[in-house]
Backbone of each chain as ProteinMPNN parsed JSONL, in Angstrom:
{"seq_chain_A": "MKVSNADEAASSEVRMDGVTGTSIQWLASKTDGAPNFAMRRFTMAPGGTIPLHDHPWEHEIYILQGKGTALYGDRKVDIASGDVIFIPGNEPHGYINDGKEDLVFLCMIPNSGDPR", "coords_chain_A": {"N_chain_A": [[69.723, 123.208, 117.241], [71.602, 120.284, 117.006], [74.264, 118.671, 118.443], [76.536, 116.064, 118.263], [78.742, 113.249, 118.869], [80.175, 111.243, 116.396], [81.351, 108.824, 117.056], [79.923, 107.953, 119.176], [77.466, 107.238, 118.291], [74.778, 104.914, 117.8], [75.478, 101.663, 116.579], [74.989, 99.242, 114.056], [74.983, 95.959, 112.61], [75.134, 95.599, 109.094], [72.598, 94.092, 107.402], [72.163, 92.514, 104.641], [71.736, 90.748, 101.609], [74.652, 88.99, 101.039], [76.339, 90.828, 102.226], [79.16, 91.419, 104.237], [80.973, 91.923, 107.274], [80.367, 94.612, 107.875], [79.265, 97.615, 109.315], [76.734, 100.002, 110.269], [75.996, 103.405, 111.055], [73.525, 105.701, 111.85], [73.726, 109.015, 111.475], [72.541, 111.523, 111.12], [69.216, 112.126, 110.464], [65.797, 111.494, 109.429], [64.719, 110.868, 111.888], [65.915, 112.651, 113.533], [64.715, 114.888, 112.777], [65.442, 115.706, 110.29], [64.603, 116.892, 107.174], [64.983, 116.143, 104.512], [67.245, 114.533, 103.699], [69.625, 111.938, 104.641], [72.448, 111.27, 106.765], [74.758, 108.777, 106.953], [77.195, 106.627, 108.556], [79.448, 104.264, 107.48], [81.295, 101.403, 108.452], [83.651, 99.258, 107.351], [85.177, 96.251, 107.962], [88.517, 94.914, 107.383], [88.466, 92.905, 104.508], [85.739, 93.02, 104.392], [82.606, 93.185, 102.626], [80.31, 94.704, 100.399], [78.15, 93.639, 98.188], [77.421, 94.065, 94.637], [74.556, 95.979, 94.043], [71.393, 97.628, 93.541], [69.241, 100.532, 93.609], [66.541, 102.928, 93.679], [67.44, 105.401, 94.625], [70.006, 107.942, 94.978], [73.554, 108.004, 95.922], [75.735, 109.976, 97.901], [79.003, 110.052, 98.713], [81.677, 110.13, 101.061], [84.955, 109.307, 101.653], [86.306, 108.54, 104.67], [88.376, 107.189, 105.914], [90.91, 104.745, 105.323], [91.328, 102.249, 102.671], [90.042, 100.882, 99.599], [87.925, 99.161, 97.251], [85.666, 100.288, 94.871], [82.801, 98.994, 93.367], [81.255, 99.038, 90.241], [78.935, 98.288, 88.234], [80.516, 96.493, 85.785], [82.938, 97.531, 86.374], [85.867, 98.301, 88.373], [87.04, 100.436, 90.863], [89.678, 102.027, 92.478], [89.53, 103.256, 95.776], [90.057, 105.713, 98.337], [90.893, 107.389, 101.41], [89.532, 110.64, 101.583], [88.436, 110.605, 99.097], [85.635, 111.236, 96.953], [82.476, 110.055, 96.088], [79.95, 109.891, 93.722], [76.972, 108.325, 93.151], [74.565, 107.757, 90.901], [70.966, 107.24, 91.087], [69.569, 103.938, 90.682], [71.806, 102.711, 89.565], [74.029, 99.98, 89.436], [76.069, 99.17, 92.198], [78.79, 98.648, 94.533], [81.031, 97.712, 97.259], [84.319, 96.868, 98.349], [86.401, 96.082, 101.02], [89.5, 95.783, 100.554], [91.752, 96.481, 101.781], [94.042, 96.952, 104.583], [93.195, 98.106, 106.873], [90.336, 99.402, 108.688], [87.743, 100.417, 106.495], [86.176, 103.373, 106.237], [83.359, 105.315, 105.711], [81.277, 108.145, 104.91], [77.902, 108.101, 103.875], [75.479, 109.561, 102.141], [71.969, 109.775, 101.705], [68.812, 110.423, 100.048], [65.76, 110.988, 101.902], [63.885, 109.284, 100.855], [65.14, 106.878, 100.542], [65.408, 105.806, 103.028], [64.922, 103.109, 105.009], [63.794, 102.802, 107.473]], "CA_chain_A": [[70.955, 122.559, 116.775], [71.978, 119.08, 117.738], [75.669, 118.308, 118.258], [76.851, 114.764, 118.854], [79.97, 112.695, 118.295], [79.842, 110.059, 115.598], [81.814, 107.594, 117.704], [78.949, 107.549, 120.195], [76.196, 106.873, 117.651], [74.478, 103.489, 117.784], [76.016, 100.958, 115.413], [74.38, 97.922, 113.849], [75.492, 95.226, 111.447], [74.321, 95.695, 107.881], [72.074, 92.775, 107.021], [71.666, 92.525, 103.263], [72.32, 89.56, 100.972], [76.049, 89.046, 100.608], [77.137, 91.816, 102.965], [79.946, 90.889, 105.353], [81.939, 92.774, 107.971], [80.013, 96.014, 107.658], [78.303, 98.188, 110.264], [76.178, 101.306, 109.88], [75.507, 104.338, 112.073], [72.719, 106.795, 111.295], [74.243, 110.185, 112.196], [71.508, 112.572, 111.058], [68.186, 111.544, 109.597], [64.436, 111.945, 109.708], [64.428, 110.727, 113.318], [66.421, 113.887, 114.153], [63.966, 116.0, 112.196], [66.009, 116.084, 108.987], [63.442, 116.779, 106.293], [65.27, 115.814, 103.111], [68.272, 113.52, 103.422], [70.213, 111.321, 105.827], [73.88, 111.013, 106.787], [75.109, 107.547, 107.652], [78.617, 106.288, 108.502], [79.687, 102.834, 107.345], [82.622, 100.896, 108.783], [83.862, 97.924, 106.777], [86.412, 95.63, 108.432], [89.285, 94.326, 106.282], [87.764, 91.761, 103.933], [84.296, 93.283, 104.323], [82.073, 93.306, 101.26], [78.918, 95.021, 100.049], [78.137, 93.251, 96.776], [76.653, 94.886, 93.7], [73.114, 96.078, 94.248], [70.918, 98.925, 93.04], [68.001, 101.058, 94.192], [66.19, 104.155, 92.937], [67.992, 106.648, 95.173], [71.432, 108.2, 94.776], [74.475, 108.098, 97.05], [76.883, 110.875, 97.916], [79.894, 109.349, 99.642], [82.993, 110.727, 101.372], [85.77, 108.289, 102.334], [86.952, 109.145, 105.83], [89.544, 106.437, 106.392], [91.157, 103.438, 104.728], [91.392, 102.052, 101.221], [89.217, 99.776, 99.154], [87.538, 99.121, 95.845], [84.246, 100.488, 94.563], [82.299, 98.219, 92.226], [80.285, 99.837, 89.492], [78.7, 97.401, 87.107], [81.678, 95.634, 85.522], [84.165, 98.269, 86.67], [86.378, 98.406, 89.736], [87.757, 101.704, 91.021], [90.339, 102.177, 93.784], [89.059, 104.384, 96.583], [90.883, 105.947, 99.527], [90.551, 108.545, 102.246], [89.438, 111.915, 100.877], [87.719, 110.466, 97.828], [84.206, 111.531, 96.905], [81.812, 109.208, 95.095], [78.538, 110.134, 93.444], [76.35, 107.185, 92.473], [73.175, 108.085, 90.561], [69.968, 106.217, 91.364], [69.358, 102.795, 89.772], [73.035, 102.195, 88.962], [74.581, 98.934, 90.309], [77.294, 99.58, 92.885], [79.16, 97.881, 95.725], [82.318, 98.12, 97.83], [85.113, 95.823, 98.991], [87.566, 96.547, 101.767], [90.654, 94.915, 100.305], [92.89, 97.076, 102.474], [94.465, 96.304, 105.828], [92.557, 98.773, 108.015], [88.913, 99.66, 108.449], [87.316, 101.374, 105.468], [85.104, 104.136, 106.89], [82.871, 106.37, 104.811], [79.941, 108.713, 105.026], [77.053, 107.841, 102.714], [74.237, 110.324, 102.276], [70.863, 109.357, 100.826], [67.554, 111.143, 100.285], [64.894, 110.276, 102.844], [63.13, 108.241, 100.15], [65.872, 105.622, 100.648], [65.519, 105.411, 104.439], [63.977, 102.013, 105.187], [63.412, 102.631, 108.873]], "C_chain_A": [[71.242, 121.347, 117.65], [73.433, 118.764, 117.413], [75.912, 116.975, 118.955], [78.179, 114.297, 118.278], [79.666, 111.377, 117.619], [80.264, 108.771, 116.287], [80.806, 107.08, 118.729], [77.605, 107.152, 119.6], [76.019, 105.359, 117.657], [74.954, 102.879, 116.473], [75.309, 99.624, 115.271], [74.956, 97.278, 112.599], [74.554, 95.422, 110.266], [73.896, 94.282, 107.472], [71.406, 92.89, 105.657], [72.361, 91.355, 102.594], [73.757, 89.818, 100.554], [76.922, 90.02, 101.345], [77.872, 91.129, 104.107], [80.763, 92.007, 105.971], [81.641, 94.25, 107.913], [78.988, 96.476, 108.68], [77.893, 99.585, 109.8], [75.777, 102.085, 111.118], [74.707, 105.425, 111.355], [73.048, 108.049, 112.101], [73.267, 111.357, 112.205], [70.467, 112.085, 110.062], [66.816, 112.038, 110.028], [64.088, 111.812, 111.196], [64.985, 111.9, 114.131], [65.669, 115.118, 113.658], [64.482, 116.43, 110.834], [64.956, 115.843, 107.901], [63.724, 116.197, 104.913], [66.225, 114.649, 102.877], [68.911, 113.066, 104.731], [71.711, 111.135, 105.641], [74.128, 109.747, 107.593], [76.626, 107.354, 107.583], [78.745, 104.772, 108.481], [81.126, 102.52, 107.759], [82.716, 99.465, 108.271], [85.2, 97.389, 107.285], [87.205, 95.111, 107.232], [88.613, 93.033, 105.802], [86.268, 91.973, 103.793], [83.838, 93.573, 102.905], [80.624, 93.788, 101.277], [78.805, 94.727, 98.556], [77.295, 94.201, 95.928], [75.164, 94.827, 94.018], [72.679, 97.415, 93.653], [69.587, 99.269, 93.688], [67.738, 102.409, 93.548], [66.904, 105.418, 93.426], [69.51, 106.703, 94.98], [72.218, 108.091, 96.078], [75.433, 109.254, 96.815], [77.767, 110.391, 99.056], [81.183, 110.133, 99.835], [83.775, 109.69, 102.163], [86.56, 108.966, 103.449], [88.283, 108.491, 106.163], [89.669, 105.146, 105.603], [91.207, 103.461, 103.217], [90.485, 100.89, 100.848], [88.944, 99.88, 97.672], [86.035, 99.37, 95.743], [83.912, 99.683, 93.315], [81.215, 99.048, 91.55], [79.992, 99.08, 88.202], [79.902, 96.492, 86.939], [82.989, 96.285, 85.948], [84.569, 98.14, 88.135], [87.222, 99.671, 89.812], [88.386, 101.733, 92.412], [89.774, 103.395, 94.503], [89.905, 104.486, 97.85], [90.395, 107.209, 100.224], [90.584, 109.842, 101.453], [88.733, 111.82, 99.541], [86.223, 110.739, 98.019], [83.605, 110.675, 95.798], [80.372, 109.676, 94.948], [78.008, 108.961, 92.625], [74.903, 107.552, 92.171], [72.225, 106.939, 90.94], [69.945, 105.152, 90.275], [70.631, 102.26, 89.126], [73.692, 101.2, 89.928], [75.933, 99.348, 90.888], [77.541, 98.686, 94.088], [80.548, 98.326, 96.164], [82.996, 96.897, 98.436], [86.223, 96.497, 99.778], [88.679, 95.536, 101.548], [91.923, 95.541, 100.871], [93.15, 96.37, 103.793], [93.888, 96.971, 107.068], [91.078, 98.967, 107.701], [88.737, 100.66, 107.3], [86.071, 102.067, 106.023], [84.643, 105.232, 105.95], [81.507, 106.87, 105.232], [79.185, 108.411, 103.746], [75.714, 108.54, 102.945], [73.21, 109.833, 101.261], [69.667, 110.279, 101.059], [66.665, 110.322, 101.224], [64.08, 109.174, 102.17], [63.83, 106.889, 100.225], [66.01, 105.11, 102.067], [64.475, 104.335, 104.733], [63.387, 101.927, 106.59], [62.032, 103.224, 109.169]], "O_chain_A": [[71.133, 121.4, 118.875], [73.794, 118.608, 116.246], [75.53, 116.794, 120.111], [78.684, 114.874, 117.315], [78.995, 110.509, 118.178], [79.615, 107.738, 116.124], [80.836, 105.907, 119.103], [76.696, 106.766, 120.336], [76.989, 104.612, 117.533], [74.851, 103.487, 115.408], [75.058, 98.946, 116.267], [75.361, 97.96, 111.657], [73.332, 95.411, 110.42], [74.728, 93.406, 107.232], [70.252, 93.302, 105.537], [73.475, 91.003, 102.98], [74.04, 90.752, 99.804], [78.132, 90.049, 101.124], [77.281, 90.351, 104.855], [81.194, 92.929, 105.279], [82.562, 95.067, 107.901], [77.969, 95.818, 108.892], [78.606, 100.248, 109.047], [75.288, 101.522, 112.097], [75.171, 105.997, 110.369], [72.693, 108.142, 113.276], [73.181, 112.094, 113.187], [70.801, 111.681, 108.948], [66.702, 112.903, 110.896], [63.255, 112.561, 111.705], [64.581, 112.118, 115.273], [65.953, 116.243, 114.069], [64.007, 117.421, 110.28], [64.477, 114.722, 107.732], [62.793, 115.797, 104.214], [66.028, 113.863, 101.95], [68.766, 113.704, 105.774], [72.192, 110.88, 104.537], [73.756, 109.656, 108.763], [77.274, 107.856, 106.665], [78.217, 104.081, 109.352], [82.051, 103.273, 107.455], [81.969, 98.583, 108.693], [86.24, 98.008, 107.062], [86.627, 94.889, 106.168], [88.242, 92.179, 106.607], [85.593, 91.18, 103.136], [84.579, 94.127, 102.093], [79.816, 93.323, 102.081], [79.315, 95.495, 97.74], [76.554, 95.032, 96.453], [74.599, 93.754, 94.232], [73.521, 98.241, 93.3], [68.902, 98.408, 94.241], [68.637, 102.978, 92.927], [66.961, 106.408, 92.696], [70.188, 105.686, 94.841], [71.655, 108.085, 97.172], [75.887, 109.489, 95.694], [77.341, 110.328, 100.209], [81.713, 110.724, 98.895], [83.325, 109.24, 103.217], [87.378, 109.851, 103.199], [89.207, 109.151, 106.636], [88.667, 104.523, 105.253], [91.14, 104.509, 102.576], [90.194, 100.024, 101.673], [89.633, 100.589, 96.939], [85.24, 98.742, 96.441], [84.655, 99.697, 92.334], [80.378, 99.67, 92.205], [80.707, 99.214, 87.209], [80.27, 95.784, 87.877], [84.041, 95.649, 85.887], [83.738, 97.904, 89.012], [88.027, 99.94, 88.92], [87.706, 101.491, 93.408], [89.568, 104.444, 93.892], [90.403, 103.485, 98.366], [89.598, 107.979, 99.689], [91.547, 110.114, 100.736], [88.457, 112.842, 98.913], [85.648, 110.507, 99.082], [84.159, 110.583, 94.703], [79.659, 109.837, 95.939], [78.525, 108.646, 91.553], [74.09, 107.648, 93.091], [72.658, 105.797, 91.093], [70.254, 105.416, 89.113], [70.549, 101.431, 88.22], [73.896, 101.519, 91.1], [76.819, 99.812, 90.17], [76.622, 98.046, 94.6], [81.165, 99.191, 95.543], [82.335, 96.005, 98.968], [86.907, 97.382, 99.264], [88.784, 94.548, 102.276], [93.033, 95.173, 100.485], [92.561, 95.33, 104.086], [94.062, 96.476, 108.182], [90.633, 98.722, 106.58], [89.497, 101.62, 107.169], [85.043, 101.429, 106.25], [85.463, 106.0, 105.445], [80.7, 106.147, 105.816], [79.755, 108.457, 102.656], [74.933, 108.163, 103.818], [73.54, 109.521, 100.117], [69.522, 110.851, 102.14], [66.812, 109.104, 101.32], [63.635, 108.236, 102.832], [63.198, 105.857, 100.0], [66.658, 104.089, 102.296], [63.276, 104.614, 104.711], [62.558, 101.057, 106.858], [61.563, 103.162, 110.305]]}, "seq_chain_B": "MKVSNADEAASSEVRMDGVTGTSIQWLASKTDGAPNFAMRRFTMAPGGTIPLHDHPWEHEIYILQGKGTALYGDRKVDIASGDVIFIPGNEPHGYINDGKEDLVFLCMIPNSGDPR", "coords_chain_B": {"N_chain_B": [[78.881, 106.29, 87.889], [80.786, 108.607, 89.693], [84.017, 109.251, 90.658], [86.151, 111.138, 92.629], [88.827, 113.15, 94.007], [88.674, 114.933, 96.994], [90.598, 116.845, 97.58], [91.316, 117.826, 95.169], [89.236, 119.292, 94.222], [87.717, 122.291, 93.022], [88.234, 125.353, 94.734], [86.86, 128.08, 96.5], [86.773, 131.367, 97.905], [84.575, 132.088, 100.59], [82.109, 134.413, 100.248], [80.382, 136.338, 102.113], [78.494, 138.469, 104.211], [80.571, 139.415, 106.809], [82.019, 137.076, 106.905], [85.138, 135.498, 107.321], [88.302, 134.191, 106.296], [87.564, 131.706, 105.151], [86.984, 128.988, 103.013], [85.244, 127.279, 100.341], [84.366, 124.168, 98.883], [82.58, 122.57, 96.362], [81.548, 119.407, 96.422], [79.828, 117.364, 95.572], [76.943, 117.777, 93.719], [74.097, 119.453, 92.195], [75.215, 120.062, 89.758], [76.667, 117.847, 89.192], [74.722, 116.119, 88.654], [73.312, 115.4, 90.863], [70.279, 114.863, 92.406], [68.934, 115.77, 94.683], [70.36, 116.785, 96.987], [73.317, 118.484, 98.214], [76.864, 118.114, 98.691], [79.247, 119.847, 100.403], [82.584, 121.047, 101.164], [84.029, 122.798, 103.735], [86.715, 124.912, 104.599], [88.167, 126.434, 107.245], [90.426, 128.808, 108.177], [92.673, 129.257, 111.019], [91.228, 131.505, 113.276], [89.274, 132.14, 111.492], [85.888, 133.051, 110.625], [82.397, 132.478, 110.509], [79.715, 134.329, 110.729], [76.69, 134.542, 112.777], [73.824, 133.544, 111.034], [70.897, 132.906, 109.058], [68.705, 130.718, 107.203], [66.252, 129.18, 105.041], [66.812, 126.449, 104.684], [68.074, 123.297, 105.916], [71.118, 122.159, 107.63], [73.394, 119.453, 107.485], [76.142, 118.385, 109.112], [79.528, 117.319, 109.228], [82.376, 117.122, 111.116], [85.573, 117.135, 109.948], [88.19, 117.709, 110.616], [90.171, 119.428, 113.034], [89.325, 121.976, 115.505], [86.745, 123.968, 117.006], [84.19, 126.474, 117.454], [80.735, 126.286, 117.52], [78.123, 128.477, 116.785], [74.926, 129.202, 118.018], [72.194, 130.781, 117.951], [72.072, 132.349, 120.992], [73.82, 130.63, 122.117], [76.973, 128.859, 122.558], [78.889, 126.219, 121.326], [81.343, 123.8, 121.799], [83.135, 122.293, 119.156], [84.565, 119.523, 117.399], [86.777, 117.34, 115.551], [85.078, 114.586, 114.139], [82.642, 115.197, 115.183], [79.11, 115.62, 114.765], [76.702, 117.717, 113.377], [73.431, 118.833, 113.393], [71.457, 121.207, 111.939], [68.45, 122.67, 111.985], [66.27, 124.122, 109.472], [65.977, 127.709, 109.174], [67.054, 128.398, 111.64], [69.229, 130.393, 113.54], [72.719, 130.287, 113.047], [76.297, 129.781, 113.268], [79.93, 129.759, 112.929], [83.124, 129.523, 114.467], [86.558, 129.407, 114.035], [88.434, 128.899, 116.518], [90.599, 127.463, 117.097], [93.935, 126.07, 116.598], [94.608, 124.944, 114.225], [93.553, 124.303, 110.806], [90.013, 124.293, 110.509], [87.971, 121.937, 109.313], [85.169, 120.927, 107.556], [82.431, 118.891, 106.386], [79.451, 119.969, 104.841], [76.233, 119.439, 104.261], [73.498, 120.239, 102.186], [70.053, 120.688, 101.149], [69.088, 120.772, 97.667], [67.579, 123.031, 97.329], [68.864, 125.021, 98.678], [71.032, 125.684, 97.178], [72.801, 128.177, 95.715], [73.822, 128.51, 93.194]], "CA_chain_B": [[79.553, 106.632, 89.142], [81.871, 109.571, 89.556], [84.945, 109.223, 91.788], [87.124, 112.221, 92.568], [89.429, 113.386, 95.314], [88.232, 116.241, 97.481], [91.696, 117.818, 97.57], [91.452, 118.371, 93.814], [88.038, 120.064, 93.865], [87.888, 123.746, 92.99], [88.01, 126.01, 96.022], [86.676, 129.534, 96.389], [86.528, 132.071, 99.167], [83.169, 132.349, 100.907], [81.854, 135.849, 100.297], [79.098, 136.61, 102.768], [78.766, 139.508, 105.199], [81.2, 139.039, 108.071], [82.786, 135.832, 106.809], [86.581, 135.656, 107.102], [89.196, 133.026, 106.353], [86.78, 130.489, 104.904], [86.812, 128.592, 101.619], [84.244, 126.24, 100.1], [84.455, 123.292, 97.719], [81.354, 121.814, 96.094], [82.082, 118.064, 96.114], [78.797, 116.649, 94.808], [75.814, 118.713, 93.711], [73.248, 119.35, 91.015], [76.034, 120.116, 88.535], [77.091, 116.458, 88.941], [73.507, 115.327, 88.451], [72.706, 115.041, 92.147], [68.922, 115.387, 92.27], [68.255, 116.162, 95.92], [71.137, 117.497, 98.005], [74.698, 118.774, 97.829], [77.92, 117.961, 99.681], [80.311, 120.853, 100.294], [83.599, 120.983, 102.205], [84.492, 124.118, 104.163], [87.985, 124.993, 105.322], [88.287, 127.71, 107.958], [91.754, 129.026, 108.76], [92.607, 129.725, 112.41], [90.674, 132.854, 113.345], [88.176, 132.284, 110.532], [84.567, 133.24, 111.232], [81.135, 132.592, 109.771], [78.853, 134.868, 111.802], [75.301, 134.063, 112.842], [72.951, 133.821, 109.883], [69.878, 131.861, 108.941], [68.101, 130.493, 105.884], [65.167, 128.187, 105.21], [67.213, 125.053, 104.542], [68.835, 122.669, 107.0], [72.487, 121.681, 107.436], [73.931, 118.272, 108.149], [77.578, 118.7, 109.121], [80.464, 116.352, 109.833], [83.675, 117.789, 111.29], [86.638, 116.252, 109.479], [89.516, 118.06, 111.148], [90.291, 120.668, 113.768], [88.44, 122.3, 116.628], [86.182, 125.297, 116.89], [82.992, 126.785, 118.213], [79.512, 126.523, 116.759], [77.214, 129.471, 117.363], [73.543, 128.786, 117.793], [71.497, 131.811, 118.699], [72.909, 132.863, 122.073], [74.666, 129.554, 122.647], [78.225, 128.462, 121.926], [79.134, 124.798, 121.568], [82.625, 123.318, 121.282], [83.057, 121.252, 118.138], [85.872, 118.934, 117.08], [86.788, 116.237, 114.587], [84.186, 113.472, 114.45], [81.33, 115.669, 115.635], [78.014, 115.73, 113.805], [75.805, 118.815, 113.746], [72.217, 119.016, 112.599], [70.884, 122.538, 112.142], [67.182, 122.78, 111.249], [66.076, 125.345, 108.697], [65.523, 128.954, 109.811], [67.626, 128.614, 112.973], [70.49, 131.135, 113.407], [73.9, 129.468, 113.328], [77.562, 130.265, 112.756], [81.074, 128.955, 113.34], [84.391, 130.234, 114.657], [87.733, 128.573, 114.247], [89.284, 129.436, 117.586], [91.679, 126.499, 117.308], [95.25, 126.425, 116.051], [94.772, 124.361, 112.892], [92.363, 124.477, 109.99], [88.767, 123.611, 110.863], [87.483, 121.439, 108.026], [83.935, 120.147, 107.76], [81.446, 118.701, 105.331], [78.152, 120.574, 105.141], [75.265, 119.027, 103.251], [72.271, 121.045, 102.111], [69.166, 120.324, 100.054], [69.34, 121.583, 96.473], [66.872, 124.309, 97.433], [69.781, 126.009, 99.236], [72.177, 125.883, 96.279], [72.582, 129.473, 95.077], [74.549, 128.608, 91.924]], "C_chain_B": [[80.684, 107.607, 88.851], [82.719, 109.502, 90.826], [85.947, 110.349, 91.601], [87.76, 112.36, 93.945], [89.126, 114.806, 95.757], [89.337, 117.276, 97.408], [91.85, 118.479, 96.203], [90.248, 119.2, 93.378], [88.336, 121.556, 93.91], [87.494, 124.347, 94.341], [87.807, 127.5, 95.792], [86.391, 130.129, 97.759], [85.03, 132.264, 99.37], [82.982, 133.853, 101.063], [80.444, 136.076, 100.817], [79.42, 137.608, 103.862], [79.394, 138.917, 106.458], [82.024, 137.776, 108.028], [84.253, 136.155, 106.553], [87.246, 134.291, 107.086], [88.55, 131.703, 106.027], [86.661, 130.222, 103.41], [85.829, 127.428, 101.518], [84.602, 125.47, 98.838], [83.131, 122.553, 97.565], [81.773, 120.435, 95.609], [81.098, 117.217, 95.311], [77.553, 117.518, 94.878], [75.041, 118.562, 92.408], [74.053, 119.398, 89.722], [76.643, 118.75, 88.208], [75.897, 115.554, 88.651], [72.822, 114.921, 89.739], [71.311, 115.67, 92.248], [68.334, 116.024, 93.529], [69.059, 117.039, 96.88], [72.585, 117.605, 97.544], [75.637, 118.563, 99.01], [78.989, 119.003, 99.406], [81.345, 120.608, 101.397], [84.086, 122.395, 102.474], [85.826, 123.976, 104.881], [88.093, 126.387, 105.917], [89.687, 127.79, 108.566], [91.607, 129.422, 110.229], [92.188, 131.194, 112.449], [89.507, 133.084, 112.405], [86.814, 132.305, 111.222], [83.465, 133.18, 110.182], [80.111, 133.068, 110.804], [77.44, 134.279, 111.743], [74.534, 134.489, 111.596], [71.893, 132.728, 109.856], [69.323, 131.831, 107.533], [67.097, 129.349, 106.025], [65.622, 126.735, 105.201], [68.085, 124.592, 105.699], [70.291, 122.403, 106.61], [72.657, 120.337, 108.135], [75.439, 118.349, 107.975], [78.362, 117.573, 109.781], [81.824, 117.034, 109.906], [84.785, 116.793, 110.95], [87.947, 116.483, 110.231], [89.411, 119.346, 111.951], [89.294, 120.796, 114.914], [87.893, 123.696, 116.422], [84.969, 125.459, 117.78], [81.833, 126.967, 117.245], [78.659, 127.518, 117.53], [75.789, 129.057, 117.034], [72.667, 129.736, 118.594], [72.45, 132.368, 119.745], [73.916, 131.841, 122.589], [75.963, 129.414, 121.866], [78.499, 127.014, 122.304], [80.499, 124.441, 120.993], [82.387, 122.23, 120.241], [84.47, 120.789, 117.794], [85.683, 117.78, 116.109], [85.913, 115.069, 115.043], [82.826, 113.903, 114.945], [80.365, 115.809, 114.451], [77.089, 116.838, 114.287], [74.604, 118.782, 112.812], [71.618, 120.365, 112.961], [69.596, 122.624, 111.332], [67.105, 124.087, 110.462], [65.608, 126.495, 109.573], [66.085, 129.196, 111.207], [69.005, 129.272, 112.836], [71.689, 130.305, 113.871], [75.135, 130.131, 112.719], [78.682, 129.415, 113.319], [82.278, 129.871, 113.5], [85.502, 129.201, 114.771], [88.63, 129.254, 115.257], [90.358, 128.428, 117.977], [92.951, 126.954, 116.606], [95.514, 125.799, 114.693], [93.505, 124.623, 112.092], [91.181, 123.692, 110.591], [88.106, 123.233, 109.54], [86.229, 120.62, 108.27], [83.148, 119.997, 106.468], [80.145, 119.334, 105.772], [77.213, 120.245, 103.978], [74.003, 119.882, 103.351], [71.354, 120.472, 101.029], [69.425, 121.231, 98.862], [68.622, 122.932, 96.519], [67.755, 125.405, 98.002], [70.979, 126.301, 98.36], [71.974, 127.158, 95.472], [73.163, 129.56, 93.654], [73.633, 128.384, 90.715]], "O_chain_B": [[81.434, 107.448, 87.888], [82.206, 109.674, 91.932], [86.527, 110.494, 90.525], [87.296, 111.77, 94.92], [89.297, 115.759, 94.997], [89.065, 118.458, 97.197], [92.439, 119.554, 96.086], [90.243, 119.751, 92.277], [89.117, 122.019, 94.741], [86.548, 123.901, 94.99], [88.503, 128.11, 94.98], [85.843, 129.472, 98.645], [84.304, 132.568, 98.423], [83.618, 134.485, 101.906], [79.461, 136.016, 100.078], [80.53, 137.59, 104.395], [78.821, 138.031, 107.092], [82.671, 137.43, 109.017], [84.581, 136.97, 105.691], [86.815, 133.362, 107.768], [88.946, 130.672, 106.571], [86.289, 131.104, 102.636], [85.613, 126.692, 102.481], [85.078, 126.04, 97.856], [82.621, 121.977, 98.526], [82.298, 120.303, 94.504], [81.512, 116.434, 94.456], [77.148, 117.949, 95.958], [75.302, 117.654, 91.619], [73.632, 118.846, 88.705], [77.085, 118.519, 87.083], [76.06, 114.355, 88.429], [71.846, 114.171, 89.71], [71.184, 116.893, 92.181], [67.337, 116.743, 93.448], [68.504, 117.935, 97.515], [73.018, 116.919, 96.618], [75.275, 118.794, 100.164], [79.567, 119.044, 98.32], [81.025, 120.034, 102.437], [84.505, 123.104, 101.559], [86.036, 123.049, 105.663], [88.109, 127.388, 105.2], [90.078, 126.942, 109.368], [90.539, 129.871, 110.643], [92.744, 132.022, 111.727], [88.822, 134.102, 112.5], [86.612, 131.669, 112.256], [83.588, 133.76, 109.103], [79.687, 132.29, 111.659], [77.064, 133.612, 110.78], [74.595, 135.642, 111.17], [72.006, 131.732, 110.571], [69.452, 132.79, 106.772], [67.104, 128.635, 107.028], [64.887, 125.865, 105.667], [68.742, 125.391, 106.366], [70.649, 122.416, 105.433], [72.135, 120.115, 109.228], [75.953, 118.376, 106.857], [77.918, 116.964, 110.754], [82.362, 117.473, 108.89], [84.914, 115.746, 111.585], [88.716, 115.547, 110.45], [88.655, 120.249, 111.593], [88.544, 119.875, 115.237], [88.508, 124.516, 115.74], [84.749, 124.698, 118.722], [81.936, 127.712, 116.27], [78.495, 127.422, 118.746], [75.49, 128.621, 115.923], [72.427, 129.516, 119.781], [73.542, 132.818, 119.398], [74.77, 132.169, 123.412], [76.055, 129.785, 120.696], [78.357, 126.63, 123.465], [80.785, 124.743, 119.834], [81.54, 121.355, 120.425], [85.434, 121.549, 117.885], [84.568, 117.311, 115.883], [85.999, 114.624, 116.188], [81.937, 113.068, 115.113], [80.761, 116.076, 113.316], [76.734, 116.891, 115.464], [74.752, 118.712, 111.592], [71.313, 120.637, 114.122], [69.649, 122.648, 110.103], [67.811, 125.046, 110.774], [64.933, 126.291, 110.582], [65.636, 130.113, 111.895], [69.858, 128.772, 112.102], [71.669, 129.703, 114.944], [75.036, 130.93, 111.787], [78.446, 128.478, 114.082], [82.436, 130.855, 112.777], [85.385, 128.232, 115.522], [89.475, 130.077, 114.907], [90.952, 128.523, 119.051], [93.033, 128.069, 116.092], [96.535, 126.087, 114.069], [92.508, 125.105, 112.629], [91.344, 122.585, 111.105], [87.731, 124.099, 108.75], [86.229, 119.715, 109.104], [83.192, 120.853, 105.584], [79.772, 119.249, 106.942], [77.395, 120.725, 102.859], [73.517, 120.196, 104.438], [71.833, 119.836, 100.091], [69.928, 122.342, 99.028], [69.015, 123.869, 95.824], [67.453, 126.588, 97.843], [71.854, 127.077, 98.745], [71.075, 127.221, 94.633], [73.007, 130.583, 92.988], [74.093, 128.434, 89.574]]}, "name": "protein", "num_of_chains": 2, "seq": "MKVSNADEAASSEVRMDGVTGTSIQWLASKTDGAPNFAMRRFTMAPGGTIPLHDHPWEHEIYILQGKGTALYGDRKVDIASGDVIFIPGNEPHGYINDGKEDLVFLCMIPNSGDPRMKVSNADEAASSEVRMDGVTGTSIQWLASKTDGAPNFAMRRFTMAPGGTIPLHDHPWEHEIYILQGKGTALYGDRKVDIASGDVIFIPGNEPHGYINDGKEDLVFLCMIPNSGDPR"}
């Protein structure tokens, strides 16, 4: 068993076309021996954006803190702390922190989506 | 994309030998179309216990609220909000809420561990 605190996990800026104000921490993943899926924590500063994009793997998301907007094709959906989002593979999605505090969420992916 | 609020998810008592004061909510899983892994939220009342047990699948856990103790074979580890736990498959583990408020955590498992 490995126990750690998320606040102490290494953080790096997300570098993807159009992404602003967003950092990622890998909390549990194949580098810890996780055989199937990874848990990451994203922190988006107010105004931060992850534009619409898609990929073959799904997301399971839990909003830990803050408010924002999830983009889903042409749709926009308000999201807030305690919300759960399931995004099937290959479906265009994105997020905007249009709130006044950090938008923090867990985002789990299968190991097939781990680019590292 | 499916957006829901975790507080509105169905909750049921965990019925396993020795478990007390513990409820589970399935937040995203194969019944939502999730192809690889499931996100559950556990709420353990003060005094609640999940005794040592093991199974072939791993856990990835994020503590949302409260304090408690994780059991890992002969070891005991303090856990609290913001902690991340990775438990490899087949390793004996359990949890005790020896705090004064609910101990609430997300626990992700591969679909191979979904008994439903």
